[in-house]
C-alpha positions as CSV (number, residue, x, y, z in Angstrom):
1,M,84.0,117.9,115.9
2,S,85.0,118.8,119.5
3,S,88.0,117.4,121.3
4,A,85.6,116.2,124.0
5,D,84.4,113.4,121.8
6,P,87.1,113.0,119.1
7,W,85.6,109.7,117.9
8,S,82.2,111.1,117.0
9,G,83.1,111.7,113.3
10,F,84.6,108.2,113.0
11,R,81.4,106.2,113.8
12,G,80.2,104.4,110.7
13,R,83.2,105.3,108.6
14,A,84.8,102.9,106.2
15,G,88.3,102.9,107.5
16,L,91.0,105.4,108.3
17,L,93.5,107.3,106.2
18,I,96.8,108.2,108.0
19,D,98.8,111.2,107.0
20,T,102.6,111.3,106.3
21,N,103.9,112.6,109.6
22,L,102.1,109.9,111.6
23,L,103.3,107.1,109.2
24,V,106.8,108.4,109.7
25,L,106.3,108.1,113.5
26,F,105.0,104.6,112.9
27,V,108.0,103.5,110.9
28,V,110.6,105.1,113.2
29,G,108.9,103.8,116.3
30,S,108.7,100.3,114.7
31,V,112.4,100.4,114.0
32,N,113.5,101.7,117.3
33,P,111.2,103.4,119.8
34,D,114.3,105.0,121.5
35,R,115.0,107.0,118.2
36,I,111.6,108.7,118.2
37,E,112.7,111.7,120.2
38,R,116.2,111.8,118.7
39,F,115.2,111.6,115.0
40,K,114.8,114.9,113.3
41,R,111.4,114.0,111.7
42,T,109.8,112.6,114.9
43,S,111.5,114.6,117.6
44,Q,108.2,116.4,118.5
45,Y,106.8,113.0,119.5
46,T,107.4,110.6,122.4
47,R,107.4,106.9,122.9
48,S,104.0,107.3,124.5
49,D,102.8,109.1,121.3
50,Y,103.9,106.1,119.3
51,Q,102.0,103.7,121.6
52,L,98.9,105.9,121.3
53,L,99.2,105.8,117.5
54,L,99.4,102.0,117.6
55,R,96.2,101.8,119.7
56,V,94.4,104.1,117.1
57,L,95.6,102.1,114.2
58,D,94.5,98.8,115.8
59,S,91.0,100.3,116.1
60,F,90.4,100.7,112.4
61,E,90.1,98.6,109.3
62,P,90.9,99.1,106.6
63,L,93.8,101.6,106.8
64,Y,94.3,103.7,103.7
65,T,97.2,105.5,102.2
66,S,98.2,107.0,98.8
67,A,101.2,106.6,96.6
68,H,101.8,110.4,97.4
69,V,101.9,109.7,101.1
70,M,104.1,106.7,100.9
71,A,106.7,108.4,98.7
72,E,106.9,111.1,101.3
73,V,107.3,108.6,104.1
74,S,110.0,106.8,102.2
75,N,111.9,110.0,101.7
76,L,111.4,111.2,105.4
77,T,112.5,108.0,107.0
78,D,116.1,108.7,106.1
79,L,117.6,106.9,109.0
80,T,121.2,105.7,108.8
81,G,122.9,102.3,108.7
82,G,121.0,99.3,109.8
83,E,118.0,101.3,111.0
84,R,117.6,102.6,107.4
85,L,117.4,99.0,106.1
86,L,114.9,98.1,108.8
87,A,112.8,101.2,108.0
88,R,112.7,100.2,104.3
89,R,111.6,96.7,105.3
90,K,108.9,98.1,107.6
91,L,107.7,100.4,104.9
92,K,107.5,97.4,102.4
93,D,105.5,95.4,105.0
94,M,103.2,98.3,105.5
95,L,102.5,98.5,101.7
96,A,101.2,94.9,101.9
97,I,98.7,95.9,104.6
98,L,97.5,99.4,103.7
99,Q,94.8,99.9,101.1
100,E,96.2,102.2,98.4
101,P,93.4,103.4,96.1
102,W,94.5,104.8,92.7
103,M,94.7,108.7,92.8
104,P,96.3,110.2,89.7
105,S,98.3,113.3,90.5
106,V,96.5,115.2,87.8
107,R,93.1,114.5,89.5
108,A,94.4,115.5,92.9
109,A,95.9,118.7,91.4
110,Q,92.6,119.7,89.9
111,S,90.9,119.7,93.3
112,A,90.4,123.0,95.1
113,P,92.7,122.3,98.0
114,Y,95.7,121.7,95.8
115,E,96.9,125.3,95.5
116,S,96.8,125.9,99.2
117,L,97.8,122.5,100.6
118,G,99.9,120.8,97.9
119,L,99.6,117.5,96.0
120,T,99.8,115.1,98.8
121,D,97.2,116.7,101.0
122,A,94.9,117.3,98.1
123,A,95.1,113.6,97.3
124,I,94.4,112.7,100.9
125,M,91.2,114.9,100.8
126,A,90.1,113.4,97.5
127,L,90.6,109.8,98.7
128,A,88.9,110.4,102.0
129,R,85.9,111.9,100.1
130,E,85.7,109.1,97.5
131,H,86.2,106.2,99.9
132,K,84.1,107.8,102.8
133,C,86.9,107.1,105.2
134,A,88.1,109.3,108.1
135,V,91.5,110.9,108.3
136,L,94.0,111.0,111.1
137,T,96.5,113.8,110.8
138,A,99.1,115.8,112.7
139,D,99.0,118.7,110.2
140,F,96.7,121.5,111.4
141,N,96.2,123.0,107.9
142,L,95.1,119.7,106.6
143,Y,92.9,119.2,109.7
144,R,91.2,122.6,109.1
145,A,90.7,121.9,105.4
146,L,89.2,118.5,106.0
147,S,86.9,119.8,108.7
148,S,85.7,122.7,106.5
149,D,85.0,120.2,103.8
150,G,82.9,118.0,106.1
151,I,85.3,115.1,106.0
152,P,85.6,113.4,109.4
153,V,89.1,114.1,110.7
154,L,91.0,113.9,113.9
155,N,94.1,115.9,114.7
156,F,96.5,113.7,116.6
157,A,97.1,116.6,119.0
158,H,93.5,116.0,120.2
159,L,94.3,112.4,121.1
160,Q,97.5,113.5,122.8
161,E,95.6,115.9,124.9
162,L,93.0,113.3,125.9
163,S,95.8,110.8,126.8
164,W,97.5,113.5,129.0
165,G,94.2,114.1,130.8
166,V,93.9,117.7,129.6
């Protein structure tokens, strides 16, 4: 898929699965958009990136996740004080909205990508294949593996480039 038409692989897909780093951006931005650039896990993003992510998420239904991804998001949104509580509440609200198909760890670990990508990314690949959904990721290694496997995927960096007019 070329970055000239990043949506080509999404046409006719049954929803969108979002990777861990982008869900962390979503949670942190939802809690406090001013924290995005100051929080260690999202410092590579801007408020504009958060707004871009919101537009993408609004364009797809259903939105998918996995228990593996959500566990990582919970661990990586380690804000402090009141923001931590708000992040936990936002995460809980997300769980009520996102589709979370069952993916046992043993099944994800038996897939070919497990050894090179790890458990969470192997589960993402397996779920995307099984549910015929596309994947939105900020992880280049996952992007490359999904592309090689013929699973429609968009690297968030491509969307950022398009929004910057590059």
